[in-house]
N, C-alpha and C positions, 0 to 999 in steps of 0.2 A: 504494499499500500504505499501511497505519497503521504510525506509529512504532512501536507494541508489538510488530510483527513484525519489527522491525530487528534484524540481528544484530550483537554486539561487535566492532569493528575491521572493518566492512563500511562503503563508501562509499555516499552517497546523494545525491540533489538535493533541496533544499528547494522548497517552493512558490516561493519567489523565484528559484530557480535558482543559489542557491550550493550549492557541495560541501560535504558534511559526512561527518564519520565519527562512529558510535555509540560512546560510551565507557563506558556503562552507565546504571543506573537509579538514581534517588534519589528518596526522598519520593513516590512513586507517578508521577515524572516520567521522562522520557527524556532522558539528557545526552548532548548532540552537542559536537562540537569542530568549529571552522572550521579550514583550513588555517593561517590567522595565527595560531592560538593562542587564539582566543577561545572560551568554553566557555558553553554556553548549555543551558536544559532546555526541552522542550516536552511538551506532553500526549501521551498514548498514542494519541490519534486524530488526531495531527497527519500530514498527507500527505506522503509522501516517495516519491520516484521511485528504484529501484535503479539505480546504474550498474554496467555489464557491465566486466570486466577491462582493456577498452581505455581510453585516456585520453578524458576528455570533452570536446567540443566545443561549447561553448553556440551555441545559434542565435540569430538575430537578435534574437527576443524576449525572449531569456535575457540577452543582452550588458548592457542597460542594468541590470538588476536582479541581475547576480551581484554585484556589490561589496556590494550592500545586505545587511545582517545581518539574519537573521530577526527579526519583532518581538516578540520575547520579552525578559524581563530577564535579564538575563547570571548567571550561577552565581557568577562571580568580578567582583569590582568593580574598576572600573579607575581609578586615583589619578592625575590630572594635575597634574603640578608646577608650580606657579606661579613666575614669576619673582622672584627677591629684592627685597623692597620696604624700601626704607631707612624706619628707625625714626626717627620724629619726635623722640622723646626724644635720640637720638643727635645730633641737630644742635642741640637747644635747648640741652642741658647746657652744652657749652664756652662759649657765648654769655653764659649766666646765670653760669657762673664767671668769665669774664674782665671782667664787667662793662661800662661803658660803653655800654650800649645801652637803648633803652627797649622795653616789649613790643611795640608795633607795630614797631619796628625789627628786633627779633629774628624776628616774623611774618613781615616783607617777606624777611628772610635765608633762614628756612625756605622760604617759598615758591620762592625761586629755587633753593636746593639739593635740595629733595626731590622736585620734579617731579611726576609722576602721583600719588605717595603723598599729597598734600594736597588731591586733589580732593574735594569735598563735605565738608571738616572745617573747623571755626572755628579757625584755627591760633593766635589769639591767646588763645582759651580753652585750648589745650594748654599755650602758656607759662605762664598762670596755675595750670594744674595742676601743672605740673612744679615750680613754686616753692611750691605747698602741699605737694606730696610732699617737698620738701625739709625744709620748716619741720616736718612731722611726723615727720622723721628727726633733730630737733636741730638743723638749720641754721638762720641768720638769713637774712632778705631784707632788705637794705638797699637804700633808694634815696634818691638825692641831689634837690637842688633841682629839677634838670631832668627828673625822674622816670626817671632811670636807674637799672636794677635790677643788683643783684649778690646772689649767693649766698655766703655765708661760714660756715665750719664753725665749730660751737660755740656757745654761748649769751652 
């Protein structure tokens, strides 16, 4: 049967063998929901197979396809939470404040402490950029004869 013939609240099988429930219509599309809570829209001519009142037991052909979601863009956007990434500035700033380190020494410390956060980044450029940020805020960057840097508040 076509999705346009489906009734709200009734359960159906998709072409892939997944169980869905029709929840309504929106913008000329039929809104379906998977038991997992994922909502998707399909066209009115999408093929569905009605499920009788009894529990659905997929046959061998449907078992591998049952877990796959239909190949439609979901109506609900899923957000994947990324693990917390350490800010390079939070590692660089204390080293600039304490002084006694060259730019390359600070870069080595940052690579050790930040882990995956430094992949593909020019760490020494980040250290120099933090020094520029402080000078724009009115701080001074002091270098000694051995090129060790320190930021000092005030002019």
